[in-house]
MILOMAR-481486 format. One record per residue (C-alpha): residue number from 1; residue in three letters; z, x, y. Coordinates in nm, 2 decimals, always signed. Layout:
+-------+--------+--------+--------+--------+
: ketor : drenpa :     c3 :     c1 :     c2 :
+-------+--------+--------+--------+--------+
:   NUM :    ala :      Z :      X :      Y :
...
+-------+--------+--------+--------+--------+
// end
This chain:
+-------+--------+--------+--------+--------+
: ketor : drenpa :     c3 :     c1 :     c2 :
+-------+--------+--------+--------+--------+
:     1 :    met :  +2.11 :  +2.72 : +10.05 :
:     2 :    arg :  +1.98 :  +2.40 :  +9.90 :
:     3 :    leu :  +2.07 :  +2.51 :  +9.55 :
:     4 :    thr :  +2.43 :  +2.59 :  +9.65 :
:     5 :    thr :  +2.46 :  +2.25 :  +9.82 :
:     6 :    ala :  +2.32 :  +2.07 :  +9.52 :
:     7 :    val :  +2.56 :  +2.26 :  +9.28 :
:     8 :    phe :  +2.85 :  +2.18 :  +9.50 :
:     9 :    ala :  +2.76 :  +1.81 :  +9.52 :
:    10 :    ala :  +2.71 :  +1.79 :  +9.14 :
:    11 :    thr :  +3.04 :  +1.96 :  +9.07 :
:    12 :    thr :  +3.22 :  +1.73 :  +9.31 :
:    13 :    leu :  +3.07 :  +1.42 :  +9.14 :
:    14 :    leu :  +3.16 :  +1.56 :  +8.80 :
:    15 :    ile :  +3.53 :  +1.66 :  +8.87 :
:    16 :    gly :  +3.61 :  +1.41 :  +9.14 :
:    17 :    pro :  +3.79 :  +1.45 :  +9.47 :
:    18 :    cys :  +4.08 :  +1.69 :  +9.52 :
:    19 :    asp :  +4.42 :  +1.55 :  +9.41 :
:    20 :    thr :  +4.73 :  +1.72 :  +9.54 :
:    21 :    thr :  +4.96 :  +1.63 :  +9.25 :
:    22 :    gly :  +4.71 :  +1.63 :  +8.96 :
:    23 :    leu :  +4.86 :  +1.30 :  +8.85 :
:    24 :    lys :  +4.65 :  +0.98 :  +8.82 :
:    25 :    pro :  +4.82 :  +0.67 :  +8.93 :
:    26 :    pro :  +4.81 :  +0.36 :  +8.70 :
:    27 :    lys :  +4.59 :  +0.07 :  +8.81 :
:    28 :    asp :  +4.90 :  -0.13 :  +8.91 :
:    29 :    leu :  +5.04 :  +0.16 :  +9.12 :
:    30 :    ala :  +5.36 :  +0.17 :  +8.92 :
:    31 :    gly :  +5.57 :  +0.48 :  +9.00 :
:    32 :    thr :  +5.69 :  +0.68 :  +9.29 :
:    33 :    trp :  +5.47 :  +0.75 :  +9.59 :
:    34 :    gly :  +5.62 :  +0.99 :  +9.85 :
:    35 :    gly :  +5.53 :  +1.12 : +10.19 :
:    36 :    glu :  +5.69 :  +1.25 : +10.51 :
:    37 :    asn :  +5.97 :  +1.01 : +10.60 :
:    38 :    ala :  +5.80 :  +0.74 : +10.39 :
:    39 :    gly :  +5.81 :  +0.63 : +10.03 :
:    40 :    leu :  +5.71 :  +0.35 :  +9.79 :
:    41 :    ile :  +5.86 :  +0.28 :  +9.45 :
:    42 :    ala :  +5.66 :  +0.03 :  +9.24 :
:    43 :    asp :  +5.68 :  -0.13 :  +8.90 :
:    44 :    asp :  +5.49 :  -0.41 :  +8.73 :
:    45 :    thr :  +5.67 :  -0.68 :  +8.92 :
:    46 :    ser :  +5.76 :  -0.55 :  +9.27 :
:    47 :    ala :  +5.77 :  -0.26 :  +9.51 :
:    48 :    his :  +6.04 :  -0.11 :  +9.75 :
:    49 :    val :  +5.91 :  +0.07 : +10.06 :
:    50 :    his :  +6.07 :  +0.29 : +10.33 :
:    51 :    ile :  +5.90 :  +0.40 : +10.65 :
:    52 :    gly :  +6.15 :  +0.59 : +10.87 :
:    53 :    cys :  +6.48 :  +0.40 : +10.91 :
:    54 :    thr :  +6.33 :  +0.07 : +10.78 :
:    55 :    tyr :  +6.29 :  -0.08 : +10.44 :
:    56 :    gly :  +6.10 :  -0.36 : +10.27 :
:    57 :    asn :  +6.01 :  -0.53 :  +9.95 :
:    58 :    val :  +5.70 :  -0.68 :  +9.78 :
:    59 :    his :  +5.79 :  -0.94 :  +9.52 :
:    60 :    gln :  +5.48 :  -0.90 :  +9.31 :
:    61 :    gln :  +5.28 :  -0.64 :  +9.13 :
:    62 :    ile :  +5.05 :  -0.44 :  +9.36 :
:    63 :    val :  +4.70 :  -0.41 :  +9.21 :
:    64 :    pro :  +4.42 :  -0.26 :  +9.42 :
:    65 :    asp :  +4.07 :  -0.41 :  +9.41 :
:    66 :    ser :  +3.77 :  -0.21 :  +9.28 :
:    67 :    ala :  +3.74 :  -0.03 :  +9.62 :
:    68 :    gly :  +4.11 :  +0.08 :  +9.61 :
:    69 :    arg :  +4.23 :  -0.17 :  +9.87 :
:    70 :    phe :  +4.53 :  -0.40 :  +9.86 :
:    71 :    asp :  +4.69 :  -0.66 : +10.09 :
:    72 :    val :  +5.01 :  -0.82 :  +9.97 :
:    73 :    pro :  +5.29 :  -1.03 : +10.12 :
:    74 :    gly :  +5.65 :  -0.91 : +10.14 :
:    75 :    glu :  +5.94 :  -0.87 : +10.37 :
:    76 :    his :  +6.05 :  -0.59 : +10.59 :
:    77 :    asn :  +6.37 :  -0.49 : +10.78 :
:    78 :    ile :  +6.30 :  -0.29 : +11.09 :
:    79 :    thr :  +6.67 :  -0.29 : +11.21 :
:    80 :    ala :  +6.82 :  -0.13 : +10.90 :
:    81 :    his :  +6.98 :  +0.17 : +11.08 :
:    82 :    pro :  +7.24 :  +0.24 : +11.22 :
:    83 :    val :  +7.37 :  -0.11 : +11.15 :
:    84 :    asp :  +7.18 :  -0.32 : +10.90 :
:    85 :    arg :  +7.19 :  -0.68 : +11.03 :
:    86 :    gly :  +7.00 :  -0.80 : +10.72 :
:    87 :    ile :  +6.71 :  -0.95 : +10.91 :
:    88 :    met :  +6.41 :  -0.95 : +10.68 :
:    89 :    his :  +6.07 :  -1.03 : +10.85 :
:    90 :    pro :  +5.77 :  -1.16 : +10.67 :
:    91 :    ala :  +5.52 :  -0.88 : +10.64 :
:    92 :    arg :  +5.18 :  -0.78 : +10.50 :
:    93 :    phe :  +5.16 :  -0.45 : +10.31 :
:    94 :    val :  +4.80 :  -0.32 : +10.34 :
:    95 :    gly :  +4.68 :  -0.01 : +10.18 :
:    96 :    leu :  +4.40 :  +0.20 : +10.04 :
:    97 :    val :  +4.43 :  +0.42 :  +9.73 :
:    98 :    arg :  +4.19 :  +0.71 :  +9.67 :
:    99 :    gly :  +4.28 :  +0.92 :  +9.36 :
:   100 :    gly :  +4.65 :  +1.00 :  +9.40 :
:   101 :    asp :  +4.67 :  +0.93 :  +9.77 :
:   102 :    met :  +4.77 :  +0.60 :  +9.93 :
:   103 :    thr :  +4.74 :  +0.51 : +10.30 :
:   104 :    leu :  +4.99 :  +0.23 : +10.38 :
:   105 :    thr :  +5.04 :  +0.01 : +10.68 :
:   106 :    ile :  +5.30 :  -0.26 : +10.72 :
:   107 :    thr :  +5.26 :  -0.54 : +10.97 :
:   108 :    leu :  +5.53 :  -0.79 : +11.05 :
:   109 :    thr :  +5.37 :  -1.13 : +11.07 :
:   110 :    asp :  +5.63 :  -1.29 : +11.30 :
:   111 :    thr :  +5.63 :  -1.01 : +11.56 :
:   112 :    thr :  +5.38 :  -0.76 : +11.70 :
:   113 :    val :  +5.54 :  -0.47 : +11.50 :
:   114 :    thr :  +5.32 :  -0.25 : +11.29 :
:   115 :    leu :  +5.45 :  +0.05 : +11.09 :
:   116 :    gly :  +5.21 :  +0.33 : +10.98 :
:   117 :    pro :  +4.97 :  +0.41 : +10.86 :
:   118 :    val :  +5.15 :  +0.66 : +10.65 :
:   119 :    leu :  +5.01 :  +0.88 : +10.37 :
:   120 :    leu :  +5.18 :  +0.87 : +10.03 :
:   121 :    val :  +5.11 :  +1.08 :  +9.73 :
:   122 :    tyr :  +5.16 :  +0.96 :  +9.37 :
:   123 :    gly :  +5.43 :  +1.14 :  +9.18 :
:   124 :    lys :  +5.57 :  +1.31 :  +9.50 :
:   125 :    glu :  +5.93 :  +1.26 :  +9.60 :
:   126 :    pro :  +5.96 :  +1.09 :  +9.94 :
:   127 :    arg :  +6.09 :  +1.32 : +10.21 :
:   128 :    met :  +6.32 :  +1.08 : +10.39 :
:   129 :    gly :  +6.49 :  +1.16 : +10.72 :
:   130 :    pro :  +6.85 :  +1.12 : +10.81 :
:   131 :    cys :  +6.87 :  +0.74 : +10.75 :
:   132 :    pro :  +7.11 :  +0.66 : +10.45 :
:   133 :    ile :  +6.96 :  +0.32 : +10.39 :
:   134 :    cys :  +6.79 :  +0.32 : +10.05 :
:   135 :    arg :  +6.93 :  +0.06 :  +9.82 :
:   136 :    arg :  +6.79 :  -0.14 :  +9.53 :
:   137 :    pro :  +6.66 :  -0.48 :  +9.63 :
:   138 :    ala :  +6.89 :  -0.77 :  +9.55 :
:   139 :    pro :  +6.77 :  -0.99 :  +9.26 :
:   140 :    arg :  +6.57 :  -1.29 :  +9.37 :
:   141 :    arg :  +6.73 :  -1.63 :  +9.32 :
+-------+--------+--------+--------+--------+
// end
């Protein structure tokens, strides 16, 4: 029994944790991260996020620390559907990345609203519900 446990532990250390997509995200998280009714699309300067019928933007590169954690400012619209009134709330986008999995929570800083946590997988298409609200963020002025 001890030998089996030792072999399993050594193999796990050698090959790493299970990754559902087989893709390794870049250190800056650029790419598509998808989940059930949630998604994040990031590049080297920003990120666009959806959780349910809401959307938000981060106006900087997201780079996790050595433990895989990040906490970045942005803005989020929680009243985007059915009528988008264009109200963007200041928000914190807080997450943890482990391999190809990300856990993301968004907290509006001017209200008590928190969205998530949601689980996102690198390289997976977001499976969004019936809200037709995804649009590219407007250029910053």
